[in-house]
N, C-alpha and C positions, 0 to 999 in steps of 0.2 A: 296801585295795588301794593299792599304791604303784607309781609309774611307774619304769620302768627308768632307771638313771642313765647309760646309755651314749649318751643323746641330749643334744645341747647345749640350752641354755635356749631359744634361738631356734627350734630344731626342735620342742621340746616345745610352745612357744607356737603354732607353726603347726599342729601336730597337734591341739592343743586347739581352736583356732579351726575347723579342719576338722570336728572331732567335733561342735561346737556347730551348725555349719551343716548337717551331715547330720541332726542331731537335729531342727532346725527344719523341714527339708524333710520328714522322716518325720512329724512332728506335723501339718504342713500337709496332707500327703496323707491322713493318718488323719482329720483334721477334714473334708476334702472328701468322703471315702468315707462318713463318718457322716452328713453333711448330705444327700448323695445318697440314702443308704439311708432317711433320714427324709422325703425329699421336700421339703426346706427349703433356703432360700438360706444361703450361708455367713455372711452378716451375721446372719441369724436364729439360726444356731448359736452365733455369738459372743455374742449377747444371752442365750441360754439358759445359756451357760457362765458369764457374769458373774452372772446371777441365781442360779445354782446355787452359785457360790463365795461370793457376798456376801449372799445372802438377799433377801427382798422389798425393793423400792424403788419410788419413783415412776417413771413413764415418763420424766419430765424427767431424773432422775438416771441412768437407764439410757441415755438418749440421750447424756449427757455421757460416761459410762464407755465406751460403745461407739463414741464419736466419730462419731455419725451425727445427722442433723437430727431435730427433733421429729416432723416429718411422716413421715420414713422409719421412725422408731421406732413410730409409730402403725400404719403399714402392716405392719411386721414383727410387732407384737403381735397384730394382727388375724389374720394368717396362722397364728401360733403358737397362738392360741386355737382357731381352726378345726381345727387338728391335735390339740388336746388336750394340748399340751406346756407351755403357760403359761396363766395366768389373772389377771384383774384382780379385786382384792378391796378391800373398804373397810378402811381403817386402823381397828383396834380402839380406838385412842386419839383419833383425829380422824376422825369418820365422813364428813367432807367430802372427805377425802384418799383417793385411790385408789392402791393398791400393786399391783405386778406381782410374781408369783412363779411358780416352776416347779410343775408338777403331780406328784402321786405317779406318774402314768403315765410321765412323763419319767424319773423316778428309776428306775422298773422297767426301762424301755428302756435307760437308761444302764448299769445293772447287767448286762444281757444283752450289750450291745455292748462295754463296756470291762472288765467283770469287777468284782470287789469291790476295795475298798481293800487288802485283804490280798493279793489277786493281784498288784497293782501293787507292793506292798511287798517282794515276793520279790526283785526286782532290787537292793534296798537291803541285804539281809541280810549281804553280805560287808563292809560298811562299819562302822567303829567309830562310836561316838557323836560323837567329835571330828570325824571325816570327814563325818558327816551334818550337823553344825553348819556346817562349812566349805561344804558343798554348798548348804545353805539360804542362807548369807550370799552365796555367789556368785550364786545365782539371783535373789535379791532385788536385788543390785547390777546384775545384767544387765537385769532389768526396768526399773530406774530409768534405766539407760543408754539402753535402747531408747525409753522414754518421752521422754527428752531429745531423742533423734533425731527423734521424731515432732513434738515442739514446734518443733524447728529447721526441719523441713520445712514446717510450717504457717506459720512466720514468713517463710520464703522466698516463699511464695505459690504457688498452684496453677498459674498460667500462666507462671511464670518459667523453668521447665525446671530441669535439674540443673546 
């Protein structure tokens, strides 16, 4: 898919930014709808998404990745275990270490709520391999950009305002 050339670069950039923002709002609304459907907090849903994407990890690592306190992580994991969506297991290599992982029940629910990876891939069919590589590069750069903004906000401090 190629953009129409009758737009100026500035107009294309503005349209692109608007499309990203609309996508972020739609994703945020879907995340909220799924969390509500599952009867969990948005932070809990973020923890599940991180675990699903990155695999089993310690609660401490999950706290870092989700950017929440260790205490909040423990509370979230307790809720998620009660719901049958996550579980704590012993590390097979170091039995003293406890890992957190998503459950098969969560994966089955996710398939019902989000569809299969093949369902999601349908929107990518019109794009060439080069365009897909470009989109991957863009999204990775965008994640890094947003993580940089988060770090900047944390450096400013919570009580200092904007």
